[in-house]
KEKE-3310 file (N, C-alpha, C; in steps of 0.2 Angstrom, whole numbers, plus 5000, padded with zeros to 4 digits):
npx = (5004:5003:5004:4999:5001:4994:4995:4992:4988:4971:4963:4974:4975:4975:4964:4964:4976:4975:4964:4971:4980:4972:4967:4978:4980:4975:4958:4949:4960:4963:4960:4952:4955:4947:4954:4945:4934:4937:4935:4933:4918:4906:4894:4890:4891:4882:4873:4877:4890:4896:4896:4906:4918:4935:4941:4953:4964:4975:4969:4956:4954:4952:4964:4968:4958:4959:4972:4971:4962:4970:4979:4971:4967:4979:4981:4972:4959:4942:4936:4925:4922:4920:4906:4905:4896:4896:4886:4879:4890:4893:4895:4888:4877:4878:4890:4904:4909:4925:4936:4952:4965:4977:4983:4982:4976:4978:4970:4971:4971:4980:4986:5000:5003:5002:5013:5012:5004:5011:5021:5015:5015:5020:5024:5025:5017:5017:5006:5009:5005:5003:4998:4989:4983:4977:4968:4959:4954:4947:4938:4930:4925:4918:4909:4901:4898:4895:4887:4892:4896:4907:4914:4912:4920:4932:4934:4934:4945:4956:4954:4955:4959:4971:4980:4980:4985:4998:5003:5000:4999:5009:5021:5022:5027:5040:5041:5038:5041:5040:5037:5024:5024:5013:5001:4988:4991:5004:5010:5022:5027:5017:5017:5029:5026:5016:5022:5031:5023:5017:5028:5032:5021:5022:5017:5017:5019)
npy = (4994:5011:5027:5043:5060:5074:5091:5109:5125:5133:5130:5126:5115:5102:5093:5089:5083:5072:5065:5062:5053:5043:5039:5033:5021:5004:4999:5002:5003:5014:5024:5038:5051:5065:5079:5089:5082:5080:5091:5098:5095:5106:5108:5111:5125:5141:5144:5156:5159:5147:5150:5159:5153:5149:5141:5138:5136:5126:5122:5120:5107:5089:5081:5070:5060:5058:5053:5042:5035:5032:5024:5013:5009:5005:4994:4985:4987:4993:5009:5022:5036:5053:5064:5080:5095:5110:5119:5119:5118:5107:5090:5076:5064:5052:5042:5038:5022:5017:5006:4997:5001:4998:5011:5025:5041:5056:5071:5088:5106:5108:5096:5092:5097:5092:5084:5070:5065:5066:5058:5046:5045:5039:5046:5063:5076:5092:5103:5116:5133:5148:5163:5171:5163:5153:5161:5165:5152:5149:5160:5156:5143:5145:5155:5148:5135:5138:5149:5162:5179:5188:5198:5195:5183:5188:5197:5187:5180:5190:5193:5181:5169:5172:5177:5166:5156:5160:5160:5147:5137:5138:5137:5123:5117:5114:5102:5093:5079:5079:5093:5099:5110:5122:5116:5104:5105:5101:5089:5082:5081:5075:5063:5058:5056:5046:5036:5032:5028:5017:5009:5006:4998:4988:4988:4988:4997)
npz = (5000:4996:5003:4999:5000:4994:4993:4992:4986:4986:4971:4964:4956:4962:4962:4948:4947:4955:4948:4937:4941:4946:4934:4928:4933:4936:4938:4953:4961:4969:4983:4988:5000:5004:5012:5016:5021:5034:5042:5058:5068:5070:5076:5089:5090:5087:5072:5066:5071:5066:5052:5051:5052:5050:5037:5032:5040:5050:5063:5060:5057:5060:5065:5072:5069:5056:5054:5062:5054:5042:5048:5051:5038:5033:5041:5035:5037:5035:5034:5041:5033:5036:5032:5027:5029:5020:5020:5032:5041:5048:5053:5044:5050:5043:5035:5024:5018:5017:5009:5011:4999:4985:4983:4993:4993:5000:5000:5000:5005:5016:5017:5020:5032:5046:5057:5061:5052:5040:5043:5040:5027:5011:5000:4997:4990:4982:4974:4964:4959:4950:4958:4952:4943:4951:4958:4947:4944:4956:4956:4945:4949:4961:4958:4949:4955:4969:4969:4972:4970:4959:4966:4979:4980:4977:4988:4999:4995:4997:5010:5017:5010:5003:5014:5023:5014:5012:5025:5030:5020:5009:5016:5018:5007:5008:5014:5004:4993:4980:4969:4959:4947:4939:4941:4937:4924:4921:4913:4912:4925:4931:4924:4929:4942:4942:4935:4944:4955:4948:4946:4960:4963:4955:4942:4925:4910)
capx = (5000:5006:5000:5002:4998:4994:4994:4993:4983:4965:4963:4981:4975:4975:4959:4966:4982:4972:4960:4975:4983:4967:4966:4984:4981:4970:4952:4949:4967:4965:4955:4954:4952:4948:4955:4939:4929:4939:4934:4930:4911:4904:4887:4889:4891:4877:4874:4880:4897:4899:4897:4912:4924:4941:4942:4960:4969:4976:4965:4950:4954:4952:4970:4968:4954:4962:4978:4968:4959:4975:4982:4966:4967:4986:4980:4967:4952:4937:4934:4919:4924:4915:4903:4905:4892:4898:4880:4878:4896:4893:4896:4882:4876:4880:4897:4906:4913:4931:4940:4959:4966:4984:4985:4978:4977:4975:4971:4968:4976:4984:4988:5006:5004:5003:5019:5010:5001:5016:5025:5012:5015:5026:5026:5022:5017:5014:5004:5010:5002:5003:4993:4984:4979:4973:4962:4954:4950:4943:4932:4926:4922:4914:4903:4897:4896:4893:4883:4895:4897:4915:4916:4912:4925:4938:4935:4936:4952:4960:4954:4956:4963:4978:4984:4981:4990:5005:5005:5000:5000:5015:5027:5022:5030:5047:5040:5036:5046:5039:5033:5021:5022:5008:4996:4986:4993:5011:5009:5028:5028:5012:5019:5035:5023:5012:5026:5034:5018:5016:5034:5031:5015:5024:5013:5021:5015)
capy = (5000:5017:5032:5048:5066:5079:5097:5114:5130:5132:5132:5125:5109:5096:5088:5087:5078:5066:5062:5059:5047:5037:5036:5030:5015:4999:5001:5000:5003:5020:5027:5046:5054:5072:5082:5093:5078:5079:5097:5097:5096:5113:5108:5114:5132:5144:5145:5163:5158:5142:5153:5164:5149:5149:5134:5138:5135:5119:5121:5118:5100:5084:5078:5063:5056:5057:5049:5035:5031:5030:5018:5007:5007:5001:4987:4981:4988:4998:5015:5026:5043:5058:5068:5087:5100:5117:5123:5119:5118:5101:5083:5072:5057:5047:5041:5034:5017:5016:5000:4998:5000:4998:5018:5030:5048:5061:5077:5094:5112:5107:5089:5091:5101:5088:5079:5063:5062:5066:5052:5040:5045:5037:5051:5069:5080:5099:5105:5123:5136:5155:5165:5174:5157:5150:5166:5164:5146:5150:5164:5152:5138:5148:5158:5142:5130:5140:5154:5168:5184:5189:5203:5191:5179:5192:5199:5182:5179:5195:5193:5174:5164:5174:5177:5159:5152:5163:5158:5140:5132:5139:5134:5115:5115:5111:5095:5088:5075:5081:5099:5099:5117:5123:5111:5099:5106:5099:5082:5078:5080:5070:5056:5055:5053:5040:5030:5030:5024:5011:5005:5003:4993:4982:4989:4990:5001)
capz = (5000:4995:5005:4995:5002:4989:4995:4987:4987:4983:4964:4961:4952:4965:4959:4942:4948:4958:4943:4932:4945:4946:4927:4926:4937:4935:4942:4960:4965:4973:4987:4990:5007:5004:5019:5018:5025:5041:5046:5065:5069:5074:5078:5096:5089:5084:5065:5064:5072:5061:5045:5051:5054:5045:5035:5029:5045:5053:5068:5058:5055:5065:5062:5075:5066:5049:5055:5064:5048:5038:5051:5050:5031:5032:5044:5031:5040:5032:5038:5039:5031:5038:5027:5030:5025:5020:5021:5040:5044:5053:5050:5043:5054:5038:5033:5018:5020:5012:5009:5009:4992:4984:4984:4997:4991:5005:4996:5003:5005:5021:5018:5023:5038:5052:5056:5062:5046:5036:5044:5038:5020:5007:4995:4998:4984:4983:4968:4964:4953:4951:4962:4948:4940:4957:4959:4942:4945:4962:4954:4941:4953:4967:4955:4946:4960:4975:4969:4974:4965:4958:4971:4985:4979:4978:4995:5003:4993:5000:5018:5020:5006:5002:5020:5025:5010:5014:5032:5032:5015:5006:5020:5018:5001:5010:5016:4999:4989:4973:4967:4952:4945:4934:4943:4933:4917:4920:4911:4913:4932:4933:4922:4933:4948:4940:4933:4951:4958:4945:4948:4967:4963:4950:4936:4919:4905)
cpx = (5004:5001:5003:4998:4999:4991:4994:4987:4977:4965:4970:4980:4975:4970:4961:4971:4979:4968:4965:4979:4979:4967:4972:4984:4975:4964:4952:4955:4968:4959:4957:4951:4953:4949:4948:4934:4931:4939:4931:4922:4910:4897:4885:4889:4884:4878:4878:4888:4900:4900:4903:4918:4929:4942:4949:4965:4970:4971:4958:4949:4955:4958:4970:4964:4956:4968:4976:4965:4964:4978:4978:4967:4974:4985:4975:4960:4948:4936:4928:4921:4918:4912:4902:4901:4894:4892:4878:4884:4896:4894:4889:4882:4878:4887:4898:4911:4919:4935:4947:4960:4974:4987:4980:4980:4974:4976:4968:4974:4981:4987:4995:5008:5006:5008:5017:5007:5006:5020:5022:5012:5021:5028:5022:5023:5014:5012:5004:5007:5003:4997:4987:4980:4975:4967:4957:4950:4945:4936:4927:4922:4917:4908:4898:4894:4893:4889:4885:4896:4905:4917:4916:4918:4932:4939:4937:4943:4957:4960:4956:4961:4970:4982:4985:4985:4997:5007:5005:5001:5006:5021:5027:5025:5037:5047:5039:5042:5045:5034:5030:5019:5017:5002:4995:4988:5000:5011:5016:5029:5023:5014:5025:5031:5019:5016:5030:5029:5017:5022:5034:5026:5017:5019:5017:5016:5013)
cpy = (5006:5023:5039:5055:5071:5086:5103:5119:5129:5134:5130:5119:5103:5091:5085:5082:5072:5062:5058:5053:5041:5034:5032:5023:5010:5001:4998:4999:5008:5022:5034:5048:5061:5075:5086:5088:5077:5086:5095:5099:5102:5113:5111:5122:5135:5145:5151:5162:5153:5145:5158:5160:5150:5142:5133:5138:5128:5117:5119:5110:5095:5079:5071:5058:5054:5052:5042:5031:5029:5024:5012:5005:5003:4994:4983:4982:4994:5003:5018:5034:5047:5061:5075:5092:5107:5122:5124:5119:5113:5095:5080:5066:5051:5047:5037:5028:5017:5010:5001:4997:5000:5005:5021:5037:5052:5068:5083:5100:5111:5100:5087:5095:5097:5083:5072:5061:5062:5060:5045:5040:5042:5042:5057:5074:5087:5101:5113:5126:5144:5158:5168:5168:5154:5155:5165:5158:5146:5154:5160:5147:5140:5151:5153:5138:5132:5146:5161:5173:5185:5193:5199:5186:5183:5195:5193:5180:5184:5194:5186:5170:5166:5174:5170:5155:5154:5160:5150:5135:5132:5136:5126:5113:5112:5104:5090:5085:5077:5088:5098:5107:5117:5118:5106:5099:5103:5091:5079:5077:5074:5063:5053:5052:5047:5034:5028:5026:5017:5006:5002:4998:4987:4982:4991:4993:4996)
cpz = (5000:4998:5002:4998:4996:4992:4990:4988:4984:4976:4961:4956:4955:4963:4953:4942:4950:4953:4938:4935:4944:4939:4925:4929:4935:4940:4949:4964:4970:4977:4989:4996:5006:5011:5021:5022:5032:5045:5053:5064:5073:5076:5084:5095:5086:5076:5063:5065:5067:5054:5045:5052:5048:5043:5032:5034:5048:5059:5066:5057:5061:5063:5065:5071:5059:5050:5058:5058:5043:5041:5050:5043:5030:5036:5040:5033:5036:5037:5036:5039:5033:5032:5030:5026:5026:5021:5028:5044:5050:5049:5050:5048:5049:5037:5026:5019:5014:5014:5008:5002:4991:4985:4988:4995:4997:5001:4999:5004:5010:5023:5021:5029:5044:5052:5057:5056:5041:5037:5042:5030:5017:5002:4997:4992:4985:4976:4968:4958:4955:4954:4958:4945:4945:4958:4953:4942:4951:4960:4950:4944:4957:4964:4952:4951:4966:4975:4971:4968:4965:4964:4978:4986:4980:4985:5000:5001:4997:5007:5021:5016:5005:5008:5023:5021:5011:5021:5033:5026:5011:5010:5020:5012:5003:5012:5010:4996:4982:4972:4960:4951:4940:4935:4938:4926:4915:4919:4913:4920:4934:4930:4926:4940:4947:4938:4940:4955:4955:4946:4955:4967:4959:4944:4931:4914:4900)
residu = (MET:LEU:ILE:ILE:GLY:ILE:ALA:GLY:GLY:THR:GLY:SER:GLY:LYS:THR:THR:VAL:VAL:ARG:LYS:ILE:ILE:GLN:SER:LEU:PRO:PRO:ASN:GLU:VAL:ALA:VAL:LEU:PRO:GLN:ASP:SER:TYR:TYR:LYS:ASP:SER:SER:HIS:LEU:PRO:LEU:GLU:GLU:ARG:LEU:GLN:LEU:ASN:PHE:ASP:GLU:PRO:ALA:ALA:PHE:ASP:TRP:ASP:LEU:LEU:SER:THR:HIS:ILE:LYS:MET:LEU:LYS:GLU:GLY:LYS:THR:ILE:GLU:GLN:PRO:ILE:TYR:SER:TYR:LEU:THR:CYS:THR:ARG:SER:GLU:GLU:THR:ILE:PRO:VAL:GLN:PRO:ARG:GLU:VAL:ILE:LEU:ILE:GLU:GLY:ILE:LEU:ALA:LEU:THR:ASP:GLU:LYS:LEU:ARG:ASP:LEU:MET:ASP:ILE:LYS:VAL:PHE:VAL:ASP:ALA:ASP:ALA:ASP:ASP:ARG:LEU:ILE:ARG:VAL:ILE:SER:ARG:ASP:CYS:VAL:GLU:ARG:GLY:ARG:THR:VAL:GLN:MET:VAL:ILE:GLU:ARG:TYR:GLU:GLN:VAL:LEU:LYS:PRO:MET:HIS:ASN:GLN:HIS:ILE:GLU:PRO:THR:LYS:ARG:PHE:SER:ASP:LEU:ILE:VAL:PRO:GLN:GLY:GLY:ASN:ASN:GLN:VAL:ALA:ILE:ASP:ILE:LEU:THR:ASN:PHE:ILE:GLY:SER:LYS:LEU:GLY:ILE:SER:GLU)
# end
């Protein structure tokens, strides 16, 4: 089993890199654990306070649960992955069963932040992208998928995303084994990564 952490700023292309890794491997070889599923439950707070939470800092995540789930998967055990709702800022009572696979991908903006979690990883990847490119992707995504206006997205970027990126996300680049510049558009870097994974699993082209 290979445990791979994939970090990088919002809009950097992490999802594209994950998709290309999955496409490069035989079916049912990969399980993806989105870090977003492991936000701390905030149901004990009033809704007004929940809506003001900072989702881009390490304190927002339940690192212990994520590490425990990785250890369970390595032991061959099925886990119950949480489901987090951005609408209510709470965990659902329902969970998603995730079975052990040959490759476990931990994907999220702060996937390389926690030392205990990093120690469980075999490969640490940082998906890098120019700040302007990331902002454009965030605007496109949030306006279409989350119903926000361009002005709302820009204000959130300036007040939260940019300072949190500089303070918490960018510094984790030094922990990575591989940096993927230009995000999901860097096919050479993705090929290097997927070929490495294939060689570790004994999968030939």
